[in-house]
C-alpha positions as CSV (number, residue, x, y, z in Angstrom):
1,M,107.9,81.8,128.0
2,N,109.8,84.7,126.3
3,I,108.4,86.1,123.0
4,L,109.9,88.3,120.3
5,F,106.9,89.9,118.5
6,A,106.9,91.3,114.9
7,G,103.9,93.2,113.5
8,T,102.8,96.5,112.2
9,P,99.0,97.3,111.6
10,E,96.1,97.7,114.1
11,N,95.0,94.1,114.1
12,S,98.5,93.0,114.9
13,S,98.6,95.5,117.8
14,Q,95.5,93.9,119.3
15,I,97.1,90.5,119.3
16,L,100.2,92.0,120.9
17,K,98.0,93.5,123.6
18,S,96.4,90.1,124.4
19,L,99.9,88.5,124.4
20,I,101.2,91.0,126.9
21,D,98.2,90.2,129.2
22,L,98.8,86.4,129.2
23,E,100.3,84.8,132.3
24,D,103.7,83.3,132.1
25,I,104.3,85.2,128.8
26,H,107.1,87.8,128.6
27,V,107.4,90.0,125.5
28,K,111.1,90.7,125.4
29,G,111.1,92.8,122.3
30,V,109.0,94.1,119.4
31,I,109.9,94.5,115.7
32,S,107.8,96.9,113.7
33,Q,108.1,98.8,110.5
34,S,109.8,102.2,110.7
35,D,107.8,105.4,111.3
36,K,106.1,106.8,108.2
37,R,105.1,110.3,107.1
38,G,101.4,111.1,107.6
39,K,99.0,111.7,104.7
40,R,99.8,115.4,104.6
41,G,103.5,114.7,104.8
42,S,104.1,116.9,107.9
43,E,104.0,114.6,110.9
44,V,105.7,111.3,111.4
45,V,103.4,108.5,112.4
46,E,104.5,105.3,114.2
47,S,102.8,102.0,113.7
48,F,100.0,100.7,115.9
49,V,102.3,97.9,117.1
50,S,105.0,100.4,117.9
51,K,102.6,102.5,120.0
52,V,101.5,99.5,122.1
53,A,105.1,98.5,122.7
54,K,106.0,102.0,123.8
55,E,103.0,102.1,126.2
56,S,104.2,98.8,127.7
57,L,107.8,99.9,127.9
58,I,108.9,97.0,125.6
59,P,112.2,97.5,123.6
60,T,111.2,98.2,120.0
61,F,113.2,97.8,116.8
62,K,112.1,99.8,113.8
63,E,114.8,99.0,111.2
64,D,114.4,99.3,107.5
65,D,117.2,96.8,107.0
66,L,117.0,93.7,109.2
67,N,120.6,92.7,108.4
68,T,122.5,95.6,110.0
69,K,125.0,95.0,112.8
70,H,123.0,97.4,115.1
71,F,119.8,95.3,114.7
72,K,121.6,92.0,115.0
73,D,123.4,93.1,118.1
74,G,120.1,94.2,119.7
75,I,118.4,90.9,119.0
76,A,121.4,88.9,120.1
77,D,121.0,90.2,123.7
78,L,117.4,88.8,123.9
79,D,116.6,85.4,125.3
80,I,113.8,84.2,123.0
81,D,111.7,81.1,123.1
82,I,109.3,82.0,120.3
83,L,109.3,84.6,117.5
84,L,105.6,85.5,116.8
85,V,104.9,87.3,113.5
86,V,101.5,88.9,112.7
87,A,101.3,91.1,109.5
88,Y,104.8,92.5,109.9
89,G,104.9,93.4,106.2
90,K,108.5,92.3,105.3
91,I,110.3,89.0,104.6
92,L,112.4,88.1,107.7
93,P,116.0,86.9,107.2
94,N,116.9,83.3,107.9
95,W,119.2,84.3,110.8
96,L,116.2,85.8,112.6
97,L,114.0,82.8,112.0
98,S,116.6,80.6,113.6
99,K,116.9,82.9,116.7
100,P,114.1,81.4,118.9
101,K,114.8,78.3,121.0
102,L,111.4,76.7,120.2
103,M,110.3,78.0,116.8
104,P,109.2,81.0,114.8
105,I,105.4,81.2,114.4
106,N,103.3,83.2,111.9
107,I,99.6,83.9,112.3
108,H,98.1,84.1,108.8
109,F,94.6,85.2,108.0
110,S,93.6,82.4,105.6
111,L,93.3,78.6,105.6
112,L,96.7,77.8,104.2
113,P,97.9,76.8,101.7
114,K,95.1,79.0,100.2
115,Y,95.9,82.7,99.8
116,R,99.6,82.9,100.7
117,G,100.8,86.5,100.5
118,A,99.9,90.0,101.4
119,S,96.1,90.2,100.9
120,P,94.4,87.0,102.1
121,I,91.3,88.7,103.5
122,Q,90.7,90.8,100.4
123,S,91.2,87.8,98.2
124,S,88.7,85.7,100.0
125,L,86.1,88.4,99.7
126,I,86.7,89.1,96.0
127,N,86.4,85.4,95.2
128,G,83.1,85.2,97.1
129,D,84.3,82.7,99.7
130,I,81.9,81.7,102.5
131,V,84.6,80.4,104.8
132,S,87.9,81.8,105.8
133,G,90.1,81.2,108.9
134,V,93.3,81.6,110.8
135,T,96.4,79.4,110.4
136,F,99.3,79.2,112.8
137,I,102.4,78.0,111.0
138,K,106.0,77.2,111.9
139,M,107.8,79.7,109.7
140,N,110.4,78.7,107.1
141,A,112.3,80.7,104.4
142,D,109.4,80.5,101.9
143,L,106.4,82.8,101.9
144,D,103.6,81.4,104.2
145,A,104.7,77.9,103.3
146,G,105.7,76.6,106.7
147,E,104.3,73.5,108.4
148,I,100.9,74.0,109.9
149,I,100.6,74.0,113.7
150,D,96.8,74.5,113.8
151,S,94.0,76.2,111.9
152,F,90.6,77.6,112.8
153,K,87.7,78.2,110.5
154,C,85.5,81.4,110.3
155,D,82.3,81.8,108.4
156,I,82.0,84.8,106.0
157,S,78.6,86.5,105.8
158,I,77.3,88.4,102.7
159,N,77.5,91.5,104.9
160,D,81.2,91.1,105.8
161,N,83.8,93.4,104.3
162,K,87.5,93.7,104.9
163,I,87.1,95.6,108.2
164,S,84.5,93.2,109.7
165,L,86.2,90.0,108.5
166,E,89.5,91.1,109.8
167,K,87.9,91.8,113.2
168,K,86.5,88.2,113.2
169,L,89.9,86.7,112.4
170,T,91.7,88.8,114.9
171,K,89.2,87.7,117.6
172,I,89.8,84.0,116.7
173,S,93.6,84.6,116.8
174,I,93.4,86.1,120.3
175,E,91.1,83.4,121.6
176,K,93.4,80.6,120.3
177,L,96.7,82.2,121.0
178,N,97.3,80.9,124.5
179,E,96.2,77.4,123.6
180,V,98.6,77.2,120.6
181,L,101.5,78.7,122.5
182,G,100.9,76.2,125.4
183,K,101.0,73.3,123.0
184,V,104.2,74.5,121.4
185,K,105.8,75.0,124.8
186,S,104.9,71.4,125.9
187,N,105.7,70.0,122.4
188,N,102.1,68.7,122.2
189,I,101.8,69.5,118.5
190,S,101.7,67.6,115.2
191,L,103.2,69.6,112.4
192,N,101.6,69.1,109.0
193,H,103.1,70.0,105.7
194,Q,101.0,72.2,103.4
195,D,99.7,70.6,100.2
196,E,101.6,72.5,97.5
197,S,99.1,71.3,94.9
198,K,96.5,73.4,96.6
199,A,98.6,76.5,97.2
200,S,97.4,79.9,95.8
201,Y,98.9,83.4,96.2
202,C,97.5,86.8,96.5
203,K,99.0,90.1,95.4
204,K,99.9,93.3,97.2
205,I,97.1,95.7,96.6
206,K,97.7,99.0,94.9
207,K,95.6,102.2,95.0
208,I,94.7,101.8,91.3
209,D,93.0,98.4,92.1
210,G,90.1,100.3,93.6
211,L,89.0,101.7,90.2
212,I,85.9,99.7,89.2
213,N,85.7,97.9,85.9
214,F,82.0,98.0,85.0
215,N,82.6,95.3,82.3
216,Q,82.8,92.8,85.2
217,S,79.8,91.1,86.7
218,S,77.8,93.0,89.3
219,Q,78.7,90.3,91.9
220,L,82.4,90.7,91.3
221,I,82.1,94.5,91.5
222,F,80.2,94.2,94.8
223,N,82.7,91.6,96.2
224,T,85.6,93.9,95.3
225,F,83.8,96.8,97.0
226,R,83.6,94.7,100.2
227,A,87.3,93.7,99.9
228,Y,88.5,97.3,99.4
229,K,86.2,98.9,102.0
230,E,89.1,100.1,104.2
231,W,91.7,100.7,101.5
232,P,92.1,101.7,98.6
233,Q,88.3,102.0,98.6
234,S,86.2,101.5,95.4
235,T,86.1,104.4,93.0
236,F,84.6,105.1,89.6
237,E,85.5,107.8,87.0
238,Y,82.8,109.9,85.6
239,K,83.4,112.9,83.4
240,K,87.1,112.7,84.3
241,I,86.3,113.0,88.0
242,L,87.3,110.1,90.4
243,I,84.4,109.5,92.8
244,K,84.7,107.3,95.9
245,I,81.9,104.8,96.6
246,H,81.0,104.4,100.3
247,D,78.0,102.1,99.9
248,M,76.4,100.1,97.1
249,Y,74.3,97.1,96.4
250,I,73.3,94.9,93.5
251,S,70.0,95.7,91.9
252,D,67.5,93.0,90.8
253,K,67.2,95.0,87.5
254,Q,69.2,93.9,84.4
255,S,71.5,96.4,82.8
256,V,70.0,98.2,79.8
257,G,73.0,100.1,78.5
258,V,76.7,100.0,78.0
259,P,78.7,99.0,81.1
260,G,79.7,102.1,83.1
261,T,76.9,104.3,81.9
262,I,74.2,105.6,84.3
263,S,70.8,104.1,83.6
264,L,68.9,106.0,86.3
265,L,69.5,108.5,89.1
266,D,66.8,109.1,91.7
267,K,66.8,109.6,95.5
268,T,67.3,105.8,96.1
269,G,70.6,105.6,94.2
270,I,72.7,105.9,91.1
271,Y,72.0,102.9,88.9
272,I,75.1,102.0,86.8
273,N,75.1,99.3,84.1
274,T,77.5,96.4,84.3
275,C,77.7,93.2,82.1
276,D,74.7,91.8,83.9
277,K,72.7,93.4,86.7
278,M,73.0,97.1,87.6
279,I,74.8,98.2,90.7
280,V,73.2,100.9,92.9
281,I,75.4,103.5,94.6
282,T,73.8,104.9,97.7
283,N,76.7,106.9,99.3
284,L,79.5,108.6,97.5
285,Q,82.2,111.2,97.8
286,F,83.6,113.7,95.3
287,P,87.3,114.7,95.7
288,N,87.9,117.0,98.8
289,K,84.2,116.9,99.6
290,K,82.1,115.3,102.4
291,I,80.3,111.9,101.9
292,I,76.9,112.4,100.5
293,S,73.8,110.2,100.0
294,S,72.2,109.4,96.7
295,Q,69.4,111.7,97.7
296,D,72.0,114.5,98.1
297,A,73.4,113.6,94.7
298,F,69.9,113.7,93.2
299,N,69.3,117.2,94.7
300,S,72.7,118.7,94.0
301,Y,74.4,116.8,91.2
302,F,71.5,115.7,88.9
303,D,72.7,117.7,85.9
304,F,76.3,116.4,86.4
305,F,75.3,112.8,86.3
306,V,72.4,113.0,83.8
307,K,73.3,115.6,81.2
308,K,75.7,114.5,78.4
């Protein structure tokens, strides 16, 4: 079976690796987002998926515009049974969706129709869900709204964050990939329409979303911290300095001051008031500095945090 794969980030590259290793599967081409400038702006960085494709000598397309003659001509030369899309990051044109002989398939990291869009993992964590999952759908022109081929559930623990939950969902995708592709090849599937009355959508996350609003509940603040663990990371502003939070927990103590004010700083943590219970920051990072513990903050930044 011939596959055209489209994806960009690390979890997508792991699924591509597993696909390449499957018997009777031939990855004929890979579509990934174009190379980007690194954080310092000096070096050009290619996507994780692009790197895997290059290592496996698979033809790779990194077009900003998927409707150019150059891109269409390149795809036209490929004999494709399935287009498999995993976190590519762009809307695919209709002509590309109609290219495969069997169908275009998307692997989406939620139990559709819940959390259509760009940030399903983060949304499930922010909302305090205890179950997530992976959905394989037959793609159509609408965002994550295609018919469901199959779905697989995954428990979310209180200790899960964006990184750990994504690993769980990637593992499930890899474990179920051959099974789903086999059923599609043999036409042993029952496609189910999504219930539009239960559809929900999630936004594209921006860097500013990481700034904590201490007027929110401690649980929502903690859930958001879990969701943004990888990027953009949770931050708080204190004396006009933006400080990253690398670890926190919810105290059993009720807040005793205005949300956002520091109630206590000792070696165990920085206790900050919210609208209910305090949150306790145990690891943090000042701009252009190393990550420090709350004990380091107590020893070196006590006056900064405590003095008015």
